[in-house]
N, C-alpha and C positions, 0 to 999 in steps of 0.2 A: 132382144129381151128374152129371158128364160121362160120356160113353160110355167114354172111356179109363179113368176111375176104376172104372166098373162092371166092365169086362173085367179090370182089375188085381186087383180084389177076388175075382173068380171064379178067377183063376189062382193066388192066394195064400191058399188057405183056411186054412192053419195059422198064419198070422201073426196076432199078437194084434190085436184090434179097435182098440185105442188107436193102434197104429202105422198101420193102414190109414186110420184117420180123422184122421190127423195134419193133413191139409190143411184140415180143418174146425176144428181147435183149435190155432191158431198160438201160443198162450200159452206161457209158460216152463214147463219141467217142474217138478214139485213139489220134487224133490231133498230129501226129508225128512231123509235121513241128514246131509246137509251143513248143514241148518238146525240139527239137533241138535248137530253139531260146533261150529258158530258159537256156539250158546247156551252150550255147555260152556266153550269158550275165553274167551268174554266174561265168564262168571260167575267163572272163575278169575282173570282180570285185575281184576275188580271187588273180589274178596275179598282178593287178595294184592298189589294195587298201588294202586288208587284209594282204597279205604277206609284202608289204613295211612298213605298220604301225606296224606290229608285229616285224619287224626288229628294228624299232625305240625303241620299248619297251625293246627288248632284249639288244640293245646297251646301254640303260640307266643303266643296271646292270653290264656291263663289266668294267674292269679296264685296265690299261696299260698292265698288264701281261696276260690278257685274262680270268681271273677268274670272276665268277659272285658273286658280293657282293652288299651290300647297301651303300658302301662307297660314291658313287657319290651322292646319295640322302642326305646322312649326310653332305657332303661337301656343297651342294647347300643350304640346309636348315640352315646351320651354317652361311651363308653369310648374314649379316644384310641388304645389299642392295637388296638381292633377296626378302625378305619379304616386304621391302619398295616398291619395284617395283610392287609386287602383290597388295598391298593396294592402291598404286597410280593408278594402272590400274583400279581397282574396283571403286574408287571414281570418276575419270574423265569419265569413261565409263558410270557409272550410271547417273551422272549429265547430260552428253550430251544426253543420251537416254531419260531422262525425258523431256528435252527441245525439242528434236526432235519430240517426240510424241505429245507434246502440240502444237507445231507449225504446224505439219502435220495435226493434228485434225482440227485446224483453217482453213487451206487451203482446206481440204476435205469437211468441213462443208460449206464453201463458194461455192464450186462446186455443192453440192447436196441439201443443205437446205436453199438456198437464191434465190431470184428472180433477181439476177444480170444477165446481158446479157449473151447469149450463147457464144459469142466471148470472153468475159472476162474469163468465166469459162474455155474455151478451152486453153487460154493463160496460166492461172494458172496451169492447168494440165501439159502442155507441158514444161513450163519453170522450173517447179519443178524437172523435170527429167534431166536437163542439167548437173548437177555435176556428174551424173553417167557416162557421156561420156568422162571423164578425169581421168587419173591415180591419185591415192591419193598422190603420191610423189610430184605432182605439187601443191597440196593444200597449204602446208606449205610455199613454195616459194611465192605463190600468196599472202598469208597473210602478209609475211614480206615486200614484195614490195608494198603492199597496205597500211598497218597500222604501219610499222616500223618507225624508226626515220626519214628516208628520203622517206617514202612511198608516193604514189600518193595521197591518201586521207588524210594523215597526213599534207601534204602541203596545200590541199584544205581547211581543217578544221582549219589550223593555229596551230596545235599541235597534239600530240599523244593522241588518245582517251583512250587507255589502254595499259598496259604492255602485249605484245603478246607472250612472251616466257613462257615455262613451262605449268602450269595448264591452264592459260587463252588461250594460243595458241592452246593447244590440245582440249580444250572445243569447241572453235570455229571451228577448223578443223573437229573434230569428228561430230559435229552437222551438218555441211555442208555435210559431207559424208553420214550420216545415215538418214537425213531428207527425201530425195527422197524415200528411202526404206519404211520408216514409212508411208509416204503419199500413196504409192501404196497399202500397206496393208489396211490402213484405208479407202481409196477411194474404194477399192474392197468391204470391209465390208458394207459401206454405200449404195452400189448399191442394196443390198438385204434387206434394211429396208423398210417396207411397210409404205408409207407416209400417208395412210388413217387414221392411228392411231393418227397422229398429229391432223388431222381434228377432230377426235372423242374427243380427249383430250380438244381441244378448245371449242367444243360444250358443253362438260361436265363442263366447267368453271374452269378448272385447271389453276393454276398460271403458268406463262411462265417457271419458273425454274423447276417446277414439270413436265410439259410437256416435257421439254428438257431431264430431268433425266429419265423419264419412256419410252419415245418413241425413243430417239436417243442414250443416253448414255448407258442405260441398255443393249440393244441388242449388243453393241459394247464392252462390258467388256472383253470378250475373245480376240477379235481382238486387243484391246488396249494393253492387256497384251502380246500378241504375238509380237506386234510392239516394245514394250519396250525390250523384250528379244532379238529380232532380232537386234535392234540397239545396245544394250549393247554388244552383242556377236561380231558384226562387229567392233565396236570400240576397244574392248578388244584384238582382234587378229590383228589389222592393224599395219603395221610397216612403211608405206610410210609417214604418217603425223609426227610421232615423230622423224623420222630421220632428218627432216628438221627444225622442230620448237620446239622440246621437251625440249631443253635446259638441265638443270640439273634435270628435273623432270623425274626420271627413270620410265619406264613402262616395262611390262613383254615382250612385243614383241621386244623391243630393247635389253633387257637382253638376249633373245634367240639369236638374230642376233649377238651380240657381243661374245657370247660363241661359235657360229658356225663359224663366219667370222670376229671376232675381231682381235686385234693385237696378241693375243695368243689363237688360236682356241683350244677348248677342246670339241670334238664331243660327247664324252660319257656324259659329264655334259650338253651339249646342248640337248642331247636326254632326259635327265631328265626334263629339262624345257619344252620340247615339250610334254612330258607326262603330266606335270602339266597343260599345255594349253588345253589338252583334257578334263580336269575336267569340265570346263564350258560347253563343248559340251555335256557331259553326263548329267549334271544338266539340261541344256536347253531341252534336249530330254525328260527327265522325266517330266519337267514342262509342255511341250507342250502336253504330253499325258493327264495330269491332266486338262489342260485348255480347252481341246476339249469339255468337258461337259458344259462349260459356254457360248458357242456360241449358238445363236438362229437363226433358219431359219423359215421364214414364208412359209406356204403352197403355197401362191401366193402373188406376189408383184404387187401392184396396183399403176399405175402412176396417180397421182392426182396433181392438182395445189396447191401450198403451200399457206397458209394464207399470206396476205400482211403484210409486216413489213419493212417500209421505213428505220427506224433507224438501224434495224438489218442488212439490206442489205448494207447500207452505211458504217457502222462500219466494217463489215466483209470484204467488198471490200477494204477499206482503209488499214485495218490491213494486209490483204493478200498482197497488193501491197508493203507495208513496209517490210514484211517478205521476199518477193521475191527480193526486192532491196538489203536487207542485205545478202541474200543467194548468190546472183550473183555478188555483187559488188567486192569481192576479185578477181574474174576472169576477171575483166576489164583489169587489168595489163597484163594478159596473152595475150590479144589482142593488147596491146599497146607496150610493151617492145620489141617484135621482130621487130617492125617497126621504132624504134629510134636507133640512132647510139650508145649511151652509156648512160644508165639510172643510176643516175639522172643528170649527169653532162653535157651531150651533147644530148639534146632531138631532134636533127635534124632528120627529117624523112629519112628513108633509106629502101631499099629492100635487102641490102647486106646479112642480116642474113638468109633470105629465099633462096637467090641465093646460099649461101654456102651449104645449104642442098642438092641442086641438082647438084652442081659442085663437092662437096666432095663425092667421090665414096663410101666411107665407110658409110656415113650417108644415102645416097640414097639406098644403099643395105640393110641397117637396116630397112628402111621403107618397102622395097619389102619383106623382111623376115617377117615383122609383118603382111602384107597383106596375105602372103602365109599361115602362121601359123593360122591366124584368119579364113581364108576361109576354110582351111582343118579341123580346129576344128569345124567349123559350119557344114560342110558336114558330117563328121564322127559322130559328136554329134547328128545331126538329125537322122541318121540311128540308132545309139545306143539307143537314147531315144525312138524312134519309135518302135524298137524291144521290148524293155522292156515294153512299154505301151501296145503293142499287147498282151503280156502275161497277163497283169493285167486287161485289159478292154475288149479284144475280144477273150477270151478263156474260156473253161470250164474245165481248169486244176484244180486240188485240191486247196483248200483254201490256204494251206501252200505255194504253188508255187506263187500265187498272192501276198501273204503277204511277201514273200521273196523279190519281186521287191520293194514293199513299204518300207521295212526295209532298203534296199540298198540306196534308195533315202534319207531316214531319216538320215542314218549314214553319208553319204557324205555331207548332208546339214549342219551338225554341226562340220565338220572337218576343222580346220584352214588351210588356204593355205600354210602358212609357214611350218606347220607340214607335209603336203603332199609333199612339195618340199624337205624337209630333208629326208623323207621316200624314195622318188625316188632317191635321192643322194646316200643313203646307199644301195638301192636295185640294182641299175643299173650301178654303177661305175665299169668300166672294161668290161661291156657287149657291144654287138654290137649296142645297143640303145644309149649309152653314146654320148653326144655332137651331136646328130642328131635332126632334126626338130621333129621327131616323139615322142621323149620323152616329148617335150614341148606340142605337140598336145594332146597326151594321158593324160598328167597332167591336161590340161585345160578341156578336155572332162569329166574326173572324177570329177574335182573340181567343175564344174558348172552343174553337172548332175541333181540335185534334181528338179530345176524349170522346165527345158525342159521336164523331165519325167512327171511331174504333168500336164503340159500344154497338152502334147500328150494324156495322160491318160484321162483327162477330155473331150477332143475333141472326142476321140474314144468311150468313154462310152456313149455319147449322141446320137450316130448314131444308126440306126435301128439294133437291135441285131440279126435279122433273115437274114441279107444279105448273110452271108456265107452259111447258110442252103439253101437258095433259089438258090445261084450260084451252089451249089453242085447238086441240083436237075436238073439244066440246063446243067450239065456236066462239069462245070469249076472246075479246081483244086484250092487249097487254095492260092497258090502264085498268080495265075492269078486274083483271086478275090481281093486280097489285092492291086495289082497293078492297076487294072482296075476300081474297085468300091470304096474301102475304101480310098485309097490314094488321089484320086481327091477331095473327100469330106473333107479330112483333110488338103488339101493344104494350106489354109490360116494359119492354126496353124503351119504347117511345116515352112512356111516363117517366122513366128514370132519366132519360135525356132531357126531358122538360124540366125536371127538378134540378138537374145539374146546371143547366143554363140559367134557370131562375135564381138559384142561390148565388151563383157567381156574379150575375148582373146586379144583385142587391148589395154585394160587398165590395165590388171593384172600384178602384179610384185611379189607378195608374194611367189608364188610357183616357177616361172620360174627363179627367181634371182639365184637360186642354180644350175640351169641345163643348162644354155646356154654355147655355145662353140664359137670358132673363127668365124665360118660361120653361126652360128644360133642366133646371137644377135638380139633382137627385140627392139622396140622403148623404152619401159619402162626400160629395163636393160641398154640401152645406156644412158638414162636420169640419172640413178643411177651412171654410170661411169663418165658422164660429171659433176656430182655434185662434185666428187673428184678433178676435174680440174678447178672448179669454172667457168665453161662455161655456165652461166645462160642465156645468149642470145640464145644459141642453145637449151637449155632446154625448154624455152618458145616457141621457133619456132617449136620444135618437138611436144609440147603439142597442139599448134594450129593445126598442121597437124593431130594429133589424133582426135581432136574435129571435124575438117572438114570431115574427113573420116567417122566417126561414124554418123554424121548428114546426110551425103549423103546416107549411107546404111539405116539408119532409114527412111529417106524420100522415098527411093525407095520401101521399104517394106510397108510403109503406103500407097503409091500410088497403089501398086499391090494388097493390101487387102482392098481398099476403097469400100464403098457400091456403087453398080451400080443399074441402073434401071432394073427391072425384077429379081432382086436378093433380096430375103427376108432374113433378118438377124435376128436371134434370139439372145437375150442377152446371153452372156456366163454364164455358171453356176459358172465359176471361172475365175479369172485373174491369171497370172502366179505366183503371189506372195502369193497366199493363196490357200490352198487345201480345198475344201468343198465337202465332200463325204457324202451325206444325207443318213444315214442308215434308218431314218424314215422321213416322210414328214415335221415334225415339228422340226427336230433337224439338226443343221448345225455343222459338225465336222470340226474344223479349225486346221490346222497344218502349221508350218511355213517353208518357203523355202527361198532361196536366192533371192535378189532383181532382178526384171526384169524391163526392160524399155518398154516392149511391152505387149499389151493385146492380147487376143485370142477371136475368134468368130467362131461359127458354121454356115456355109453357106448352105442354102437349095436352090438349083438351079432348074430353069425350065428345062424341058427335052432337048430342043434345046441347051440352054446354057451349060447344064451339059455335053452333048456329046462333045462340043468343048473344054470345060475346061478339061474334062477327057483326051482328046487327047494331049492337051498341057502339062498337068501335067505329063502324062506318058512319053512323049518324053523328057521333062525336067529332070525328075528323072532318066531316062535312061542315059542322057548325063552326069549328075552329077556322077552317078555310074561309067560310063566309065572313066570320068576324075579322079575319085578316084583310080580306078584300075591302070591307067597309072601312076599317081603320085606315088602311092605306089610301083609300079614295078620299077620305075626309080629313085625314090628319097628317099625311106624309110630309107635305111641304107647306102646311098652313099652321104649324105649331108655334110659330114665332109670334111675339107680341106685336111686331110690326104688321103682320098680316091681319091682326085684329083692330088695327087703327090706333092702338095705344102708343103713347110716347114711352120709349124704353129709356130708362135712366140707369146708367152704370155708376156706382159710387164706391169709394173706399172709406166712406165716413163711418163713424161709430154710431151706436144705436141712438144716442142723444141727438146727434145731428140729423140722422135719418128721420127721427120723430119730428123734428122741427121742419124738415122739408115737407113731410106729409101734411102737417098741420097747415103750412102756408099754402100748399096746393089745394087741399080739400076745402079750406075756408074761402078760397077764391074761385070756386066753380070748376075745379079740375078733378073732383073725386071720381074714381072709376075710369079715368082717361089716361092713366099712366101705370107703369109697373116699374118698381125699383129693385135692382139686383145688386147685392153687395159683393165685393171682392177684397182680397188683400191688396195693399198698394202695389207690390211688385207684380202680382198676377194681372191686375188691371193695366199696369204700365206695359207689361209684356203684350197684352192684347192690343193696346193702342199702337205700339210700334210694329206689331206683326200684321195686323189686319187693316190698319189705316181706315179709309173711307168705307171699307167693307164691314166695319164693325157694326154689330147689330144695334148698338145704342143710338138714340137720337140726341141725347143730352147726357153729359157726364159731370160729376163732381170729383175732382182728383187733385193730387199735388200739383202746384202751379208749374214747377220746373218740368214735370213730365208732360204737361199740356204744351208748354212752349217747345220742348224737344220734339214732340210728335208733330206739332205744327210745322216746325222747321224741316222735318224729314218728309212728312206726308201731305202737308198743306190740306189738312182735313177739317178745319174748323171755320165756321162762318162768323163774321163780325156780329156782335150782339146789337140788336136794334131796339129792344123794348125796355132795357134796364135804364132807370132814371137816377138811381143813387150814384153819387160821385165819390170815387175812392179817395182816401187821404194820401195815397202815395207811399204807404208803409210797406208795400209788397216788394221786398228785396231791394229797397232803396230806389225803386222806380215805380212810376205809375203803371197800372195794369194795361196791357195791350188791348186792342179793340176786340179780340176774339175770346176774352175771358174776363170774369170779375171774381174777386176773392169772396169766399163764403165764410171760412173760419181760419183761425190760426192755431196750429198744434204746437204747444210749448212743452219743452222737456223739463223734467224735475227729478230730484231725488225723493224717494219714498221709502218707508221702512215699516216693518211689523213690530209694533210696540212690545208685544208679548215675547217674541223671539229675541228681540234686541236686549230686553231686560234679562231673559234667561241666559243669554250668551255673555252678558256683562260687557257689552260693546258701547262705546260712546256714540252719540248722535253726530253724524258727519254734517259739515256745513258747506263743503265745497267738493267739486269733482276731484281736486287734488288729494283730499282726505281719503277718497276711495282707493288710492294707490297704496295706502298704508298697509303693511303686511298683517296688521291686527285684524283686518277684515277678510283674510284669506278663507275661501270656501263659503263666505256668507254674503256674496254679492252676485246679482244677476243683471246682465246688460244685454242689449240687442246687438247682434252681429249685423253691421250695416250692409253686408253682402246679401243678406236675406230680407232686410226690411230697412226702409229709409228712416225709421224711428231712431236707429242707431246713429244716424247722421247728426241728430241734434247734439249728442254728446261730443262727437268728433268735431263739430263746428265750434263748440264752446272751447274745447282744448286747443284747437288749431288757432283760433282767434286770440285767445288769452295767453297761451304759452308758446305758440308757433309750432311748426312741424319739424323743428330741429331737435336738438338733444333733449331739452327740457320737456317739450310736448311729447316726444316719443317715450321718454322715461315714464311720464305720468300715465299715458294710455297703455303702455306695456304693463305697468303695475296693476292697472285696473283689470286688464284682461287676465293677468296671472292670478289675481284674487278671485275672479269670476270662475276660472277653470272650466268645468263641464257645464256651468250654468250660463253659457253664451247661448242666447236664444235666436232662432230664425224668425220669430214673430215679434212684432212690436208690442203686443200685449203679453208676451211670454214672461218678461221680468215681473210684472205686476202679479201674474198668476203664481209665480214661484214665491213671491213675498206673501201673497194672500194665503197660500196653502201652507206656509211655514217652512218651505224647502230652504229658503235663505232668509236673512234678516233684512237686507237692503237691496234696492233695485234702482235702476234709472229707466224712465220711460215717459209716457204722456201724463202731464200734470192733471188734466181734467179727469182722467180715469181714477187716479188716486183720490182726488177730491170727492168723486162720486162714491167710492168705497167707504170713505170716512163718514159721509152722510148716511150711508146704510147701516152704520154702527159697527163696521168691521174694525179690527185693531190696526188700522192703517193711518199713518201720519206722513206728511210730505214736507220737504224742505226745498226752498228756492235757493239754488247754489249761488255762492258768491260770484262765480263767473257770469251769472245772468241766465235768464231763461231764453235760450235760443229757440227759434220758431221756424216752422214750415207752414207756408200758406196753402190752403186748399182753395180751389177755384171752380166755377161752373163754366161750361163751354157747350156749344151746340155744334153738332156735326153738319158739315156741308155735304149733302148727298144729292145736290142738283135737284132734278125734278122729283126725286123720292124724299126730299126733306119734309118732315112732318111740320106743318105750319104752327102747331101748338107748342113746339119745342121752345121757340123764342119767348112765347108768353109765359111758359112755365119757368124758364130761366129768370125772367123778370120777377115772377112771384116769389121765387126762392130768395132773391136778393132784396127786393123792395119790401116784401111782407114778412120774410122769415128771420131777419136779422135780430129783431127784438128778443125772440126766444133763444136764438143761437148765442146771444151775448150772456145769457144766464149761465151757460156751460163753458163758453169760450170767451172770456171777458176782455179780449183785445179789440179795440175800436179799429174799424177799417174804412168807414165812410163818414163824410161830413155830417155833423149833427149828432153822432153817436157819443155816448158817455160810458166810460168804464164803470163796471159795478163797484160799489164802495167796498173797501176792506180786502181787496185782492192782494195788495202788498207784493206785487211781482215786478220784476224789471225785465221787460221783453227787449231782447236785443236781436239785431239782424246782422248776418255775416256781411262784411264789407264788400265782397264781390257778389255780383248777381248769381243767384242759384241756378245751376244748369246741370245737365247730365255730364258735361265735361268736368265741371268742378266736382261733382259727385264721384267721377272716376278718379280724379286726383286724390280726393280724400279717402276713397276706398283703397287705393294703393298704399296710402299712409297707414290706414287701419290694418291692412293685410300684413305689412311689414312688422307692425307692433304685435299682431297676433302670432306671427311665426316666432318672434323673439320671446313672447310669453310662454310658448310651448317648448322651448328648448330646455 
């Protein structure tokens, strides 16, 4: 040891020996805590990302017999509609991405490179982000009610500006959806362009277009490419917009949804499509790696005044105002329709729709569920992203450890939400997490991890790197340093991360649509369910509630992180939508992440203010952690209705039937002992076939053929023991089997809007064959039986009356050709199209048209000459062995023995001995000659698909 070292040791007797001897041990510090954090984060990703996605890949190779083959891939690739949907998705996604990038560039250019007022720039930046605060499933409905045949702006303009279904509607919807993301990316990139080079270019006498190309466009090449890829990827994987406005323009996201939760679910083939949807993710990841080298970072960004350009400023301001008006105009109806009695026929102002939200216990509980899931997602997401960022930015762990965190963020960033939802469905069905809030929370945390991780990483990396060392010299341990020093300085970014997670958890549907249960429904999945019931007033009211909630949260965070006197704010090195990791001072590495609605900033606080903030931050964080632990301890795996001892009832029934079920149960001593959750027929059928006995429900009411098919496949229903009513044997020409009893009969019928029919000068049809007449072209709406079994009622009538040969095929092809883009994926879709005046005529459920007529709407119905073909709904009790709820059998008996009298008033077909049909119904109920089954459904669906392809030629 040198003389100087000996003297230093004598002079510092109280310093820990390991510090004094540091020169002898130059190895890395152990950092045990960070190794533990790395292990925990890695384990979480393995359990909730790698394993579930691997199960999807494995499932894609499995057949019904359990063997591993390529048959599923061959079957999918052999379907012409699959390749068509891939090409369609690529075309509309690319077109919308180009438009979104161009418009976003204009808006960002106005903000950063014009001399318009600061207030106008702030308005542009804020309004551009508004669409991000609404779920995408609302976009399509907003476009229909804005620019459809009876749309708000169609009336104001005196005519329909364009055909909004299919490609055009998707193009508009996708552009609205992706433009805010592109703006945030480009806006962030423009923040780091040094404007002094614009002055230099002007001084050098360069032409304006050359100045623009060299000083603005060239530095943004990488960012523009990133924005295009991001927009393309978001559009390619979205399912909310095409489900409402896609028409007959098939896209891959809807193909995946129909395979998983269509009228005939096939999970193995759905897994194949999910694997194909991962291909763009892989390609985008590779492209992002290549594009990193094209981004430029200036060593220093100089704020200078821009050259005067009056015409430039005026043109950009006017163009930006027009773009914002076009962007936000479809959402005007979202704020109008919930406050009128019945759009467009009765525009009288009313508060009734919002009153229903808070008087209807099921809807208010759904809103509370959404708040809980969003809040817990934000809390856990903050902790998760913070821990990962600590490993990457505040540690001296090996490079591979830090790169592991970056790789996780990149993988999650390019994973479609629908694929993640399917992966969780496969991985956690039958586990304690199934149907709990926590499967939704974890899915959201993983789904949106990439941006919060980068936000936290950027914030932590800009802090003084010696804080931990200094704290150690002062005797503080690592945890105390993080809580008392690092966290208060990162608090503004933590709040932004909280807001990002909260907003996205409120609007997401792509992942959670596969995972919700009876007590864990959230607003977006409720909107999806209401779509099947044509409850569009409630849909828009719920959308306004989402928007208001997100605006409040965003406003609170903006207030909490605003600049204050005495607080010096340094411009962030990144916003949450772009990662800029400068390896060298002159290079900016850009990688793309998910969209974010909030920026981040690093705050440098004076000592007095810092102490107060540190105290507040520490106490707040402690409170959040305590709330998390309490919530986890009491609610993690006890969120299901089953855990509360209630009978869980899953149903695909309409509101009238559900009301009758409730009355029968409540009047017979079961009030408060059950919970009813509604689903679309195809969605509930998919859950039956996928989850089997692991289904959360104790009792279901569902299409009879689905129950029989699920029983044949999964042996999941117990024989009914308490029902005393004796069926008449009208259920598909056979008596009901022991495991189910019929509840209602759903009959198909033609209905029409009397006002529109008169305006169009069309004759009233009397048969399905009439609907094939070219005079009705563009004025018919029918259900695609691939998406809903309601369409099967029409196909049954045509197949039974005219056969599946040339005559039947000609008639069905003609109907599909006349329907064109008005082919609906929801059974209630045709009635809504007729009700709103989009078309004059539709085919759907008879009792819904009867109810609309009774309400005073201009709806009339026709019982077709071919007869009213019917689908029977039945009740069944799940056989869960020792876990079977003993009240389920008694409730099934109450629904049948006590509820039929009320059900007959809406569904007037007799099913049991002693019942009488209501007088004056005047209908001819017919049953298909063959027993209804999934196999028959598949044959008729093949027939329908061939006619649909012929109609599209």
